[in-house]
C-alpha positions as protocol buffer text, in pm:
chain_id: "A"
residue {
  index: 1
  type: MET
  ca { x: 0 y: 0 z: 0 }
}
residue {
  index: 2
  type: LYS
  ca { x: 283 y: 237 z: 83 }
}
residue {
  index: 3
  type: LYS
  ca { x: 438 y: 178 z: -260 }
}
residue {
  index: 4
  type: ILE
  ca { x: 106 y: 250 z: -431 }
}
residue {
  index: 5
  type: ALA
  ca { x: 63 y: 567 z: -226 }
}
residue {
  index: 6
  type: LEU
  ca { x: 415 y: 679 z: -316 }
}
residue {
  index: 7
  type: ILE
  ca { x: 355 y: 621 z: -687 }
}
residue {
  index: 8
  type: GLU
  ca { x: 30 y: 816 z: -668 }
}
residue {
  index: 9
  type: ALA
  ca { x: 200 y: 1104 z: -486 }
}
residue {
  index: 10
  type: GLU
  ca { x: 471 y: 1119 z: -751 }
}
residue {
  index: 11
  type: ARG
  ca { x: 209 y: 1115 z: -1025 }
}
residue {
  index: 12
  type: ARG
  ca { x: 25 y: 1406 z: -865 }
}
residue {
  index: 13
  type: GLU
  ca { x: 349 y: 1600 z: -823 }
}
residue {
  index: 14
  type: GLU
  ca { x: 439 y: 1545 z: -1188 }
}
residue {
  index: 15
  type: GLU
  ca { x: 95 y: 1656 z: -1303 }
}
residue {
  index: 16
  type: ALA
  ca { x: 110 y: 1966 z: -1082 }
}
residue {
  index: 17
  type: LEU
  ca { x: 446 y: 2061 z: -1234 }
}
residue {
  index: 18
  type: LYS
  ca { x: 305 y: 2019 z: -1585 }
}
residue {
  index: 19
  type: GLN
  ca { x: 9 y: 2240 z: -1500 }
}
residue {
  index: 20
  type: LYS
  ca { x: 242 y: 2501 z: -1355 }
}
residue {
  index: 21
  type: ALA
  ca { x: 459 y: 2492 z: -1668 }
}
residue {
  index: 22
  type: GLU
  ca { x: 155 y: 2571 z: -1883 }
}
residue {
  index: 23
  type: LYS
  ca { x: 102 y: 2898 z: -1695 }
}
residue {
  index: 24
  type: TRP
  ca { x: 416 y: 3070 z: -1828 }
}
residue {
  index: 25
  type: LYS
  ca { x: 310 y: 3365 z: -2047 }
}
residue {
  index: 26
  type: CYS
  ca { x: 508 y: 3628 z: -2239 }
}
residue {
  index: 27
  type: VAL
  ca { x: 443 y: 3964 z: -2075 }
}
residue {
  index: 28
  type: HIS
  ca { x: 703 y: 4182 z: -2250 }
}
residue {
  index: 29
  type: THR
  ca { x: 893 y: 4172 z: -2579 }
}
residue {
  index: 30
  type: LEU
  ca { x: 1200 y: 4400 z: -2576 }
}
residue {
  index: 31
  type: ALA
  ca { x: 1337 y: 4509 z: -2912 }
}
residue {
  index: 32
  type: GLY
  ca { x: 1610 y: 4756 z: -2815 }
}
residue {
  index: 33
  type: HIS
  ca { x: 1912 y: 4566 z: -2946 }
}
residue {
  index: 34
  type: SER
  ca { x: 2006 y: 4572 z: -3316 }
}
residue {
  index: 35
  type: ASN
  ca { x: 2178 y: 4233 z: -3318 }
}
residue {
  index: 36
  type: TRP
  ca { x: 2191 y: 3900 z: -3134 }
}
residue {
  index: 37
  type: VAL
  ca { x: 2118 y: 3907 z: -2759 }
}
residue {
  index: 38
  type: CYS
  ca { x: 2403 y: 3695 z: -2624 }
}
residue {
  index: 39
  type: ALA
  ca { x: 2355 y: 3730 z: -2248 }
}
residue {
  index: 40
  type: VAL
  ca { x: 2085 y: 3814 z: -1995 }
}
residue {
  index: 41
  type: ALA
  ca { x: 2106 y: 3847 z: -1617 }
}
residue {
  index: 42
  type: ILE
  ca { x: 1865 y: 3950 z: -1341 }
}
residue {
  index: 43
  type: SER
  ca { x: 1975 y: 4157 z: -1041 }
}
residue {
  index: 44
  type: PRO
  ca { x: 1973 y: 3994 z: -694 }
}
residue {
  index: 45
  type: ASP
  ca { x: 1667 y: 4199 z: -590 }
}
residue {
  index: 46
  type: GLY
  ca { x: 1478 y: 4084 z: -900 }
}
residue {
  index: 47
  type: GLN
  ca { x: 1404 y: 4435 z: -1023 }
}
residue {
  index: 48
  type: THR
  ca { x: 1655 y: 4492 z: -1303 }
}
residue {
  index: 49
  type: LEU
  ca { x: 1746 y: 4301 z: -1616 }
}
residue {
  index: 50
  type: ALA
  ca { x: 2080 y: 4341 z: -1795 }
}
residue {
  index: 51
  type: SER
  ca { x: 2145 y: 4227 z: -2150 }
}
residue {
  index: 52
  type: GLY
  ca { x: 2455 y: 4203 z: -2366 }
}
residue {
  index: 53
  type: SER
  ca { x: 2449 y: 4193 z: -2744 }
}
residue {
  index: 54
  type: SER
  ca { x: 2643 y: 4150 z: -3067 }
}
residue {
  index: 55
  type: ASP
  ca { x: 2567 y: 4519 z: -3125 }
}
residue {
  index: 56
  type: ASN
  ca { x: 2849 y: 4575 z: -2868 }
}
residue {
  index: 57
  type: THR
  ca { x: 2617 y: 4735 z: -2610 }
}
residue {
  index: 58
  type: VAL
  ca { x: 2486 y: 4652 z: -2264 }
}
residue {
  index: 59
  type: LYS
  ca { x: 2134 y: 4756 z: -2176 }
}
residue {
  index: 60
  type: LEU
  ca { x: 1943 y: 4779 z: -1850 }
}
residue {
  index: 61
  type: TRP
  ca { x: 1569 y: 4718 z: -1827 }
}
residue {
  index: 62
  type: ASN
  ca { x: 1301 y: 4748 z: -1562 }
}
residue {
  index: 63
  type: LEU
  ca { x: 1206 y: 4383 z: -1522 }
}
residue {
  index: 64
  type: ALA
  ca { x: 850 y: 4463 z: -1413 }
}
residue {
  index: 65
  type: THR
  ca { x: 761 y: 4705 z: -1693 }
}
residue {
  index: 66
  type: GLY
  ca { x: 1008 y: 4616 z: -1969 }
}
residue {
  index: 67
  type: GLU
  ca { x: 1118 y: 4980 z: -1993 }
}
residue {
  index: 68
  type: GLU
  ca { x: 1477 y: 5045 z: -2103 }
}
residue {
  index: 69
  type: ILE
  ca { x: 1654 y: 5232 z: -1824 }
}
residue {
  index: 70
  type: GLY
  ca { x: 2018 y: 5224 z: -1930 }
}
residue {
  index: 71
  type: ASN
  ca { x: 2244 y: 5186 z: -2232 }
}
residue {
  index: 72
  type: PHE
  ca { x: 2616 y: 5126 z: -2180 }
}
residue {
  index: 73
  type: LYS
  ca { x: 2856 y: 5174 z: -2471 }
}
residue {
  index: 74
  type: GLY
  ca { x: 3228 y: 5116 z: -2484 }
}
residue {
  index: 75
  type: HIS
  ca { x: 3294 y: 4759 z: -2589 }
}
residue {
  index: 76
  type: LEU
  ca { x: 3438 y: 4722 z: -2938 }
}
residue {
  index: 77
  type: GLU
  ca { x: 3302 y: 4373 z: -3004 }
}
residue {
  index: 78
  type: ARG
  ca { x: 3023 y: 4137 z: -2898 }
}
residue {
  index: 79
  type: VAL
  ca { x: 2924 y: 4136 z: -2530 }
}
residue {
  index: 80
  type: ASP
  ca { x: 2934 y: 3771 z: -2422 }
}
residue {
  index: 81
  type: SER
  ca { x: 2823 y: 3788 z: -2059 }
}
residue {
  index: 82
  type: VAL
  ca { x: 2675 y: 4023 z: -1801 }
}
residue {
  index: 83
  type: THR
  ca { x: 2687 y: 3970 z: -1424 }
}
residue {
  index: 84
  type: PHE
  ca { x: 2551 y: 4164 z: -1126 }
}
residue {
  index: 85
  type: SER
  ca { x: 2748 y: 4196 z: -806 }
}
residue {
  index: 86
  type: LEU
  ca { x: 2587 y: 4035 z: -502 }
}
residue {
  index: 87
  type: ASP
  ca { x: 2496 y: 4376 z: -359 }
}
residue {
  index: 88
  type: GLY
  ca { x: 2339 y: 4482 z: -689 }
}
residue {
  index: 89
  type: ARG
  ca { x: 2547 y: 4800 z: -715 }
}
residue {
  index: 90
  type: THR
  ca { x: 2785 y: 4696 z: -991 }
}
residue {
  index: 91
  type: LEU
  ca { x: 2745 y: 4529 z: -1329 }
}
residue {
  index: 92
  type: ALA
  ca { x: 3027 y: 4354 z: -1511 }
}
residue {
  index: 93
  type: SER
  ca { x: 3024 y: 4292 z: -1886 }
}
residue {
  index: 94
  type: SER
  ca { x: 3275 y: 4075 z: -2068 }
}
residue {
  index: 95
  type: SER
  ca { x: 3334 y: 4106 z: -2439 }
}
residue {
  index: 96
  type: SER
  ca { x: 3504 y: 3941 z: -2733 }
}
residue {
  index: 97
  type: ASP
  ca { x: 3722 y: 4253 z: -2743 }
}
residue {
  index: 98
  type: ASN
  ca { x: 3917 y: 4089 z: -2456 }
}
residue {
  index: 99
  type: THR
  ca { x: 3794 y: 4325 z: -2186 }
}
residue {
  index: 100
  type: VAL
  ca { x: 3568 y: 4328 z: -1885 }
}
residue {
  index: 101
  type: LYS
  ca { x: 3404 y: 4657 z: -1798 }
}
residue {
  index: 102
  type: LEU
  ca { x: 3263 y: 4738 z: -1455 }
}
residue {
  index: 103
  type: TRP
  ca { x: 2968 y: 4977 z: -1440 }
}
residue {
  index: 104
  type: ASN
  ca { x: 2823 y: 5176 z: -1150 }
}
residue {
  index: 105
  type: LEU
  ca { x: 2452 y: 5101 z: -1167 }
}
residue {
  index: 106
  type: ARG
  ca { x: 2351 y: 5413 z: -972 }
}
residue {
  index: 107
  type: THR
  ca { x: 2538 y: 5662 z: -1190 }
}
residue {
  index: 108
  type: GLN
  ca { x: 2554 y: 5435 z: -1500 }
}
residue {
  index: 109
  type: ALA
  ca { x: 2917 y: 5536 z: -1541 }
}
residue {
  index: 110
  type: GLU
  ca { x: 3204 y: 5305 z: -1627 }
}
residue {
  index: 111
  type: ILE
  ca { x: 3416 y: 5228 z: -1322 }
}
residue {
  index: 112
  type: CYS
  ca { x: 3710 y: 5064 z: -1498 }
}
residue {
  index: 113
  type: THR
  ca { x: 3819 y: 4833 z: -1778 }
}
residue {
  index: 114
  type: ILE
  ca { x: 4022 y: 4518 z: -1719 }
}
residue {
  index: 115
  type: THR
  ca { x: 4197 y: 4364 z: -2020 }
}
residue {
  index: 116
  type: GLY
  ca { x: 4307 y: 4011 z: -2099 }
}
residue {
  index: 117
  type: ASN
  ca { x: 4013 y: 3814 z: -2243 }
}
residue {
  index: 118
  type: ILE
  ca { x: 3827 y: 3802 z: -1917 }
}
residue {
  index: 119
  type: SER
  ca { x: 3501 y: 3637 z: -1816 }
}
residue {
  index: 120
  type: LEU
  ca { x: 3351 y: 3731 z: -1482 }
}
residue {
  index: 121
  type: VAL
  ca { x: 3184 y: 3572 z: -1186 }
}
residue {
  index: 122
  type: PHE
  ca { x: 3135 y: 3790 z: -876 }
}
residue {
  index: 123
  type: PRO
  ca { x: 3285 y: 3838 z: -625 }
}
residue {
  index: 124
  type: MET
  ca { x: 3590 y: 3754 z: -833 }
}
residue {
  index: 125
  type: ILE
  ca { x: 3680 y: 3811 z: -1193 }
}
residue {
  index: 126
  type: ILE
  ca { x: 3777 y: 3487 z: -1361 }
}
residue {
  index: 127
  type: SER
  ca { x: 3989 y: 3528 z: -1670 }
}
residue {
  index: 128
  type: LEU
  ca { x: 4024 y: 3284 z: -1959 }
}
residue {
  index: 129
  type: ASP
  ca { x: 4332 y: 3347 z: -2172 }
}
residue {
  index: 130
  type: ARG
  ca { x: 4257 y: 3211 z: -2520 }
}
residue {
  index: 131
  type: GLN
  ca { x: 4583 y: 3276 z: -2702 }
}
residue {
  index: 132
  type: GLU
  ca { x: 4656 y: 3078 z: -3016 }
}
residue {
  index: 133
  type: GLY
  ca { x: 4980 y: 2891 z: -3078 }
}
residue {
  index: 134
  type: LYS
  ca { x: 5214 y: 2648 z: -2907 }
}
residue {
  index: 135
  type: ASN
  ca { x: 5270 y: 2871 z: -2605 }
}
residue {
  index: 136
  type: GLU
  ca { x: 4902 y: 2895 z: -2523 }
}
residue {
  index: 137
  type: ASP
  ca { x: 4844 y: 3019 z: -2169 }
}
residue {
  index: 138
  type: LYS
  ca { x: 4591 y: 2776 z: -2024 }
}
residue {
  index: 139
  type: THR
  ca { x: 4507 y: 2947 z: -1695 }
}
residue {
  index: 140
  type: ILE
  ca { x: 4206 y: 3083 z: -1515 }
}
residue {
  index: 141
  type: LYS
  ca { x: 4297 y: 3403 z: -1333 }
}
residue {
  index: 142
  type: LEU
  ca { x: 4114 y: 3532 z: -1027 }
}
residue {
  index: 143
  type: TRP
  ca { x: 4081 y: 3902 z: -966 }
}
residue {
  index: 144
  type: ASP
  ca { x: 3991 y: 4064 z: -634 }
}
residue {
  index: 145
  type: LEU
  ca { x: 3751 y: 4347 z: -724 }
}
residue {
  index: 146
  type: THR
  ca { x: 3809 y: 4529 z: -396 }
}
residue {
  index: 147
  type: MET
  ca { x: 4186 y: 4547 z: -451 }
}
residue {
  index: 148
  type: GLY
  ca { x: 4199 y: 4535 z: -830 }
}
residue {
  index: 149
  type: GLN
  ca { x: 4478 y: 4281 z: -807 }
}
residue {
  index: 150
  type: GLN
  ca { x: 4523 y: 3938 z: -957 }
}
residue {
  index: 151
  type: MET
  ca { x: 4492 y: 3651 z: -714 }
}
residue {
  index: 152
  type: ARG
  ca { x: 4599 y: 3289 z: -755 }
}
residue {
  index: 153
  type: PRO
  ca { x: 4594 y: 3155 z: -1115 }
}
residue {
  index: 154
  type: LEU
  ca { x: 4438 y: 2812 z: -1166 }
}
residue {
  index: 155
  type: ASN
  ca { x: 4654 y: 2613 z: -1406 }
}
residue {
  index: 156
  type: GLY
  ca { x: 4489 y: 2360 z: -1634 }
}
residue {
  index: 157
  type: ASN
  ca { x: 4317 y: 2302 z: -1964 }
}
residue {
  index: 158
  type: SER
  ca { x: 4033 y: 2555 z: -1940 }
}
residue {
  index: 159
  type: ASN
  ca { x: 4156 y: 2790 z: -2207 }
}
residue {
  index: 160
  type: ARG
  ca { x: 3834 y: 2844 z: -2400 }
}
residue {
  index: 161
  type: GLY
  ca { x: 3459 y: 2830 z: -2370 }
}
residue {
  index: 162
  type: PHE
  ca { x: 3172 y: 2974 z: -2172 }
}
residue {
  index: 163
  type: PRO
  ca { x: 3228 y: 3217 z: -1884 }
}
residue {
  index: 164
  type: PRO
  ca { x: 3331 y: 3017 z: -1574 }
}
residue {
  index: 165
  type: VAL
  ca { x: 3051 y: 2955 z: -1324 }
}
residue {
  index: 166
  type: LEU
  ca { x: 3082 y: 2982 z: -947 }
}
residue {
  index: 167
  type: SER
  ca { x: 2890 y: 2738 z: -725 }
}
residue {
  index: 168
  type: PRO
  ca { x: 2640 y: 2884 z: -472 }
}
residue {
  index: 169
  type: ASP
  ca { x: 2871 y: 2804 z: -179 }
}
residue {
  index: 170
  type: GLY
  ca { x: 3158 y: 2986 z: -350 }
}
residue {
  index: 171
  type: GLU
  ca { x: 3388 y: 2683 z: -331 }
}
residue {
  index: 172
  type: THR
  ca { x: 3382 y: 2542 z: -683 }
}
residue {
  index: 173
  type: ILE
  ca { x: 3438 y: 2686 z: -1030 }
}
residue {
  index: 174
  type: ALA
  ca { x: 3312 y: 2509 z: -1341 }
}
residue {
  index: 175
  type: SER
  ca { x: 3459 y: 2588 z: -1681 }
}
residue {
  index: 176
  type: ARG
  ca { x: 3514 y: 2415 z: -2012 }
}
residue {
  index: 177
  type: GLY
  ca { x: 3802 y: 2172 z: -2030 }
}
residue {
  index: 178
  type: GLU
  ca { x: 3950 y: 1982 z: -2321 }
}
residue {
  index: 179
  type: ASP
  ca { x: 3796 y: 1676 z: -2490 }
}
residue {
  index: 180
  type: ASN
  ca { x: 3441 y: 1806 z: -2430 }
}
residue {
  index: 181
  type: ALA
  ca { x: 3487 y: 1785 z: -2053 }
}
residue {
  index: 182
  type: ILE
  ca { x: 3372 y: 2026 z: -1783 }
}
residue {
  index: 183
  type: ALA
  ca { x: 3666 y: 2126 z: -1567 }
}
residue {
  index: 184
  type: LEU
  ca { x: 3603 y: 2176 z: -1194 }
}
residue {
  index: 185
  type: TRP
  ca { x: 3825 y: 2367 z: -953 }
}
residue {
  index: 186
  type: ASN
  ca { x: 3840 y: 2392 z: -576 }
}
residue {
  index: 187
  type: LEU
  ca { x: 3859 y: 2766 z: -520 }
}
residue {
  index: 188
  type: ASN
  ca { x: 4011 y: 2732 z: -172 }
}
residue {
  index: 189
  type: THR
  ca { x: 4305 y: 2516 z: -279 }
}
residue {
  index: 190
  type: GLY
  ca { x: 4333 y: 2613 z: -644 }
}
residue {
  index: 191
  type: GLN
  ca { x: 4342 y: 2246 z: -735 }
}
residue {
  index: 192
  type: GLU
  ca { x: 4153 y: 2094 z: -1027 }
}
residue {
  index: 193
  type: ILE
  ca { x: 3890 y: 1835 z: -932 }
}
residue {
  index: 194
  type: LEU
  ca { x: 3814 y: 1536 z: -1152 }
}
residue {
  index: 195
  type: PRO
  ca { x: 3633 y: 1671 z: -1460 }
}
residue {
  index: 196
  type: LEU
  ca { x: 3282 y: 1582 z: -1570 }
}
residue {
  index: 197
  type: LEU
  ca { x: 3300 y: 1351 z: -1871 }
}
residue {
  index: 198
  type: GLY
  ca { x: 3014 y: 1243 z: -2093 }
}
residue {
  index: 199
  type: HIS
  ca { x: 2937 y: 1493 z: -2368 }
}
residue {
  index: 200
  type: CYS
  ca { x: 3058 y: 1396 z: -2715 }
}
residue {
  index: 201
  type: ARG
  ca { x: 3088 y: 1757 z: -2837 }
}
residue {
  index: 202
  type: TRP
  ca { x: 3183 y: 2082 z: -2666 }
}
residue {
  index: 203
  type: VAL
  ca { x: 2981 y: 2232 z: -2382 }
}
residue {
  index: 204
  type: ASN
  ca { x: 2814 y: 2571 z: -2424 }
}
residue {
  index: 205
  type: ALA
  ca { x: 2696 y: 2635 z: -2067 }
}
residue {
  index: 206
  type: VAL
  ca { x: 2695 y: 2512 z: -1710 }
}
residue {
  index: 207
  type: ALA
  ca { x: 2448 y: 2602 z: -1433 }
}
residue {
  index: 208
  type: PHE
  ca { x: 2436 y: 2512 z: -1064 }
}
residue {
  index: 209
  type: SER
  ca { x: 2104 y: 2463 z: -887 }
}
residue {
  index: 210
  type: ARG
  ca { x: 2034 y: 2718 z: -612 }
}
residue {
  index: 211
  type: ASP
  ca { x: 2123 y: 2468 z: -338 }
}
residue {
  index: 212
  type: GLY
  ca { x: 2432 y: 2346 z: -525 }
}
residue {
  index: 213
  type: LYS
  ca { x: 2313 y: 1985 z: -520 }
}
residue {
  index: 214
  type: MET
  ca { x: 2292 y: 1956 z: -897 }
}
residue {
  index: 215
  type: LEU
  ca { x: 2469 y: 2082 z: -1210 }
}
residue {
  index: 216
  type: ALA
  ca { x: 2328 y: 2103 z: -1560 }
}
residue {
  index: 217
  type: THR
  ca { x: 2543 y: 2118 z: -1873 }
}
residue {
  index: 218
  type: ALA
  ca { x: 2428 y: 2220 z: -2222 }
}
residue {
  index: 219
  type: SER
  ca { x: 2614 y: 2097 z: -2526 }
}
residue {
  index: 220
  type: VAL
  ca { x: 2654 y: 2119 z: -2900 }
}
residue {
  index: 221
  type: ASP
  ca { x: 2580 y: 1744 z: -2900 }
}
residue {
  index: 222
  type: GLU
  ca { x: 2211 y: 1845 z: -2863 }
}
residue {
  index: 223
  type: THR
  ca { x: 2182 y: 1712 z: -2508 }
}
residue {
  index: 224
  type: ILE
  ca { x: 2163 y: 1838 z: -2152 }
}
residue {
  index: 225
  type: LYS
  ca { x: 2324 y: 1637 z: -1876 }
}
residue {
  index: 226
  type: LEU
  ca { x: 2239 y: 1653 z: -1506 }
}
residue {
  index: 227
  type: TRP
  ca { x: 2513 y: 1583 z: -1252 }
}
residue {
  index: 228
  type: ASP
  ca { x: 2518 y: 1522 z: -878 }
}
residue {
  index: 229
  type: GLY
  ca { x: 2684 y: 1825 z: -723 }
}
residue {
  index: 230
  type: LYS
  ca { x: 2849 y: 1620 z: -447 }
}
residue {
  index: 231
  type: THR
  ca { x: 2956 y: 1297 z: -614 }
}
residue {
  index: 232
  type: ARG
  ca { x: 3007 y: 1455 z: -961 }
}
residue {
  index: 233
  type: GLN
  ca { x: 2832 y: 1151 z: -1111 }
}
residue {
  index: 234
  type: GLU
  ca { x: 2597 y: 1184 z: -1408 }
}
residue {
  index: 235
  type: ILE
  ca { x: 2233 y: 1158 z: -1305 }
}
residue {
  index: 236
  type: CYS
  ca { x: 2069 y: 1149 z: -1646 }
}
residue {
  index: 237
  type: THR
  ca { x: 2075 y: 1289 z: -2000 }
}
residue {
  index: 238
  type: LEU
  ca { x: 1790 y: 1507 z: -2128 }
}
residue {
  index: 239
  type: THR
  ca { x: 1724 y: 1457 z: -2497 }
}
residue {
  index: 240
  type: GLY
  ca { x: 1478 y: 1611 z: -2739 }
}
residue {
  index: 241
  type: ASP
  ca { x: 1662 y: 1908 z: -2885 }
}
residue {
  index: 242
  type: SER
  ca { x: 1734 y: 1902 z: -3256 }
}
residue {
  index: 243
  type: HIS
  ca { x: 2019 y: 2155 z: -3248 }
}
residue {
  index: 244
  type: TRP
  ca { x: 2282 y: 2304 z: -3017 }
}
residue {
  index: 245
  type: VAL
  ca { x: 2173 y: 2371 z: -2659 }
}
residue {
  index: 246
  type: ASN
  ca { x: 2311 y: 2711 z: -2561 }
}
residue {
  index: 247
  type: SER
  ca { x: 2191 y: 2787 z: -2210 }
}
residue {
  index: 248
  type: VAL
  ca { x: 2030 y: 2632 z: -1902 }
}
residue {
  index: 249
  type: THR
  ca { x: 1883 y: 2775 z: -1582 }
}
residue {
  index: 250
  type: PHE
  ca { x: 1729 y: 2614 z: -1274 }
}
residue {
  index: 251
  type: SER
  ca { x: 1401 y: 2719 z: -1118 }
}
residue {
  index: 252
  type: ALA
  ca { x: 1423 y: 2861 z: -767 }
}
residue {
  index: 253
  type: ASP
  ca { x: 1269 y: 2549 z: -610 }
}
residue {
  index: 254
  type: GLY
  ca { x: 1502 y: 2316 z: -801 }
}
residue {
  index: 255
  type: LYS
  ca { x: 1216 y: 2117 z: -957 }
}
residue {
  index: 256
  type: MET
  ca { x: 1241 y: 2247 z: -1312 }
}
residue {
  index: 257
  type: LEU
  ca { x: 1508 y: 2337 z: -1567 }
}
residue {
  index: 258
  type: ALA
  ca { x: 1467 y: 2578 z: -1858 }
}
residue {
  index: 259
  type: SER
  ca { x: 1689 y: 2547 z: -2164 }
}
residue {
  index: 260
  type: GLY
  ca { x: 1745 y: 2752 z: -2476 }
}
residue {
  index: 261
  type: GLY
  ca { x: 1895 y: 2634 z: -2802 }
}
residue {
  index: 262
  type: MET
  ca { x: 1927 y: 2694 z: -3172 }
}
residue {
  index: 263
  type: ASP
  ca { x: 1610 y: 2498 z: -3247 }
}
residue {
  index: 264
  type: LEU
  ca { x: 1411 y: 2808 z: -3135 }
}
residue {
  index: 265
  type: PRO
  ca { x: 1169 y: 2700 z: -2857 }
}
residue {
  index: 266
  type: ILE
  ca { x: 1252 y: 2725 z: -2489 }
}
residue {
  index: 267
  type: LYS
  ca { x: 1214 y: 2385 z: -2324 }
}
residue {
  index: 268
  type: LEU
  ca { x: 1100 y: 2317 z: -1968 }
}
residue {
  index: 269
  type: TRP
  ca { x: 1212 y: 1994 z: -1798 }
}
residue {
  index: 270
  type: ASN
  ca { x: 1098 y: 1800 z: -1492 }
}
residue {
  index: 271
  type: LEU
  ca { x: 1422 y: 1742 z: -1303 }
}
residue {
  index: 272
  type: LYS
  ca { x: 1287 y: 1446 z: -1108 }
}
residue {
  index: 273
  type: THR
  ca { x: 1182 y: 1247 z: -1412 }
}
residue {
  index: 274
  type: GLY
  ca { x: 1410 y: 1399 z: -1676 }
}
residue {
  index: 275
  type: GLN
  ca { x: 1110 y: 1449 z: -1902 }
}
residue {
  index: 276
  type: GLU
  ca { x: 1031 y: 1752 z: -2116 }
}
residue {
  index: 277
  type: ILE
  ca { x: 709 y: 1906 z: -1986 }
}
residue {
  index: 278
  type: ARG
  ca { x: 662 y: 2202 z: -2219 }
}
residue {
  index: 279
  type: THR
  ca { x: 807 y: 2393 z: -2513 }
}
residue {
  index: 280
  type: ILE
  ca { x: 760 y: 2770 z: -2522 }
}
residue {
  index: 281
  type: SER
  ca { x: 764 y: 2931 z: -2866 }
}
residue {
  index: 282
  type: GLY
  ca { x: 794 y: 3299 z: -2948 }
}
residue {
  index: 283
  type: HIS
  ca { x: 1141 y: 3375 z: -3081 }
}
residue {
  index: 284
  type: ALA
  ca { x: 1213 y: 3385 z: -3453 }
}
residue {
  index: 285
  type: GLY
  ca { x: 1576 y: 3287 z: -3394 }
}
residue {
  index: 286
  type: GLY
  ca { x: 1778 y: 3055 z: -3176 }
}
residue {
  index: 287
  type: VAL
  ca { x: 1773 y: 3117 z: -2801 }
}
residue {
  index: 288
  type: ILE
  ca { x: 2123 y: 3199 z: -2678 }
}
residue {
  index: 289
  type: SER
  ca { x: 2061 y: 3281 z: -2312 }
}
residue {
  index: 290
  type: VAL
  ca { x: 1797 y: 3207 z: -2049 }
}
residue {
  index: 291
  type: THR
  ca { x: 1779 y: 3306 z: -1684 }
}
residue {
  index: 292
  type: MET
  ca { x: 1526 y: 3296 z: -1401 }
}
residue {
  index: 293
  type: SER
  ca { x: 1455 y: 3552 z: -1130 }
}
residue {
  index: 294
  type: PRO
  ca { x: 1542 y: 3476 z: -767 }
}
residue {
  index: 295
  type: ASP
  ca { x: 1174 y: 3429 z: -679 }
}
residue {
  index: 296
  type: GLY
  ca { x: 1123 y: 3184 z: -965 }
}
residue {
  index: 297
  type: LYS
  ca { x: 833 y: 3378 z: -1115 }
}
residue {
  index: 298
  type: THR
  ca { x: 1010 y: 3535 z: -1414 }
}
residue {
  index: 299
  type: LEU
  ca { x: 1199 y: 3376 z: -1702 }
}
residue {
  index: 300
  type: VAL
  ca { x: 1400 y: 3585 z: -1949 }
}
residue {
  index: 301
  type: SER
  ca { x: 1528 y: 3473 z: -2289 }
}
residue {
  index: 302
  type: GLY
  ca { x: 1764 y: 3638 z: -2538 }
}
residue {
  index: 303
  type: SER
  ca { x: 1781 y: 3532 z: -2902 }
}
residue {
  index: 304
  type: THR
  ca { x: 1958 y: 3561 z: -3235 }
}
residue {
  index: 305
  type: ASP
  ca { x: 1649 y: 3750 z: -3353 }
}
residue {
  index: 306
  type: GLY
  ca { x: 1773 y: 4047 z: -3144 }
}
residue {
  index: 307
  type: ILE
  ca { x: 1472 y: 4019 z: -2913 }
}
residue {
  index: 308
  type: ILE
  ca { x: 1445 y: 3970 z: -2538 }
}
residue {
  index: 309
  type: LYS
  ca { x: 1129 y: 3811 z: -2404 }
}
residue {
  index: 310
  type: ILE
  ca { x: 1010 y: 3826 z: -2046 }
}
residue {
  index: 311
  type: TRP
  ca { x: 791 y: 3537 z: -1939 }
}
residue {
  index: 312
  type: ARG
  ca { x: 596 y: 3533 z: -1615 }
}
residue {
  index: 313
  type: ILE
  ca { x: 399 y: 3284 z: -1414 }
}
residue {
  index: 314
  type: ASN
  ca { x: 114 y: 3384 z: -1183 }
}
């Protein structure tokens, strides 16, 4: 009887998640960029959206109304990532022009520019040197924002790929390694942990769940893999995409994953069953970046169609 009751409870939970997934609606379509939207990020207080684009600009938006409230210029090439500081006072943007710019969100003035092909995760700047040739510098460099000085470099194979991702507890960095692996680093010791192996083509993105118990990886091999955050073992592979998967983001409660890829629709996944529970259409181009608000009620997507869409659930 207990087994039957457990099965029924799981069935009800799965059905409830499906019903919740159907409630996501597009509330704003933002058309301020003139080229691909490569990165989106939501401020810690859930009030501001930042976007980076192939038009070389960074824009700020009121997440509630969709109104453009800031436009930062200065990068010479595509803006690949945008990141808010934990206190919400500073925005960092990293670009293919090999710079990271820090912006004061109150005054909307540039604070400084750091050079060296840098990708950023607060409270540190993590730099990927992607030099070509035999003497390629394969290091991740940590920068203390308060001192403006370089900290310990992490030596290894992570010389290219997506911006490194910091775990919620601040102890682990995930970045792309060689041979389609995901390289993991212990931030306290600077030592590389055993990498995550399983994808057959390169990885476009990594995301940690809010509690750090799970990682998701999105790959050019058209799959998403879920990993145990403690044991580093693969949990399952999510299949169903027909093109590159570019971005993944966890819901606040850790029950659902949203993914964006070049096959246009956003996909929602049940993390317990590994099943796709909904596709959300609306973009005319591939989805490059997706992110969810801290309260789990807002989903933002950026696309090759130059459009940002804000989706909300009641």
